[in-house]
C-alpha positions, 0 to 999 in steps of 0.5 A: 332510360335506354334499358326501359325503352328497349324493354318497352319495344320488346313487349311491343313486338311480343304483343304484335307477334301474339296477335299475328299468331291469333289472326286467321289465315289470309288476314294480312292478304286482306289488308292489301287492296283487293278488287273483289267487286263482282256487281256490274250491269251484266251480273245484275242482268243475269241475276234477273234472268235467274229469277225468271228461270227457277232451278228445277227439282233435282237439277244439275247446276253448272256454276261459275263464270263465262266459261260455264255461262257459254255452255249449252248444258241443257242441249248437251244433256237432253231429258236431264233437269239442268240449270246454267248458273254461269256469269261472265266475269264472275269471281269467287266472291260473286258466287258466294253472294248468289249461292243461297238461291241455288241451295234453296232449290236443293239441287242434285249436283253442282259442278263448280268452276271458278277462279280464273278471274280471281287470278287475273285480278291478282286476288291471292290464292289464300283468299280464293281458297278461303272463299271455297271453304265458305262455299263448301260449309254453306253447301253442307249446311243448307243443302247437305244432299247436294253433291258438289264437284270441284272442277279444275281451272282451265289453262290459257293460251297466251298466244291468243290472249289480248289483255296483258293482265291475262298473260302468263297466268298458267303457273298460277292456274297450275298452283291453284289447281294443285291446292284445289285438288288437296282442298277437295280431298280434305273435304271429301269432294270429287275433284275433276281434273279437266287439264288432260282434256283441254291442255296441250303438252306445254300446259297451254289451252289447246288451240283447237278448243281456244276461242280467244285464249281464255274461252273455249269454243262450242266444240269443246263443250260436248268433249267436256260433257263426254269426259264427265260421263266417261268418269261417271260424274254425270 
């Protein structure tokens, strides 16, 4: 009887092990409770604004969260068809949900910066990268002539941060950026490392560019655009 029970348990674990091998990357992370909700009143308001402001032909699209949304990209790039598609508080799930409308316009370039809000919600890195994978596949399928640029997530300045959930995230930012750089190389995309522009010697967001520890000041955006120009991305 004992021998049969042990044989049963052995077979049971063999089956579990086989299933584990067959499950896709990040499947177990998916079983944990993850705050992937992106819809709120601000998100819906911005979507209405986007509907009223179609993306122009051959546009350069800046896509991301509030750090992108606060940029006055059209003013910084006069004479260039530009569309700001940043939404405050957005995460990779939210970008995926609104990607179709952007790709339908067949933009010339997309400058993507997304991930800090994912990290603040403790969304696993594997899930973030999985969403990046989905995004790239859709860009290549729906708008293959669009050039996608993957920008590094910006560092934070802990001394200025008020919410505790945002503090001590710079190691996670560094880790994600390392993965994004490898991800961009794998998919033959241009990776834009913004850290030399915005990080100080300790890896924190430079105080002169920091508004509240996470967002950057208006003065940071011309520096950002000039960096993109100097690197021939714009």
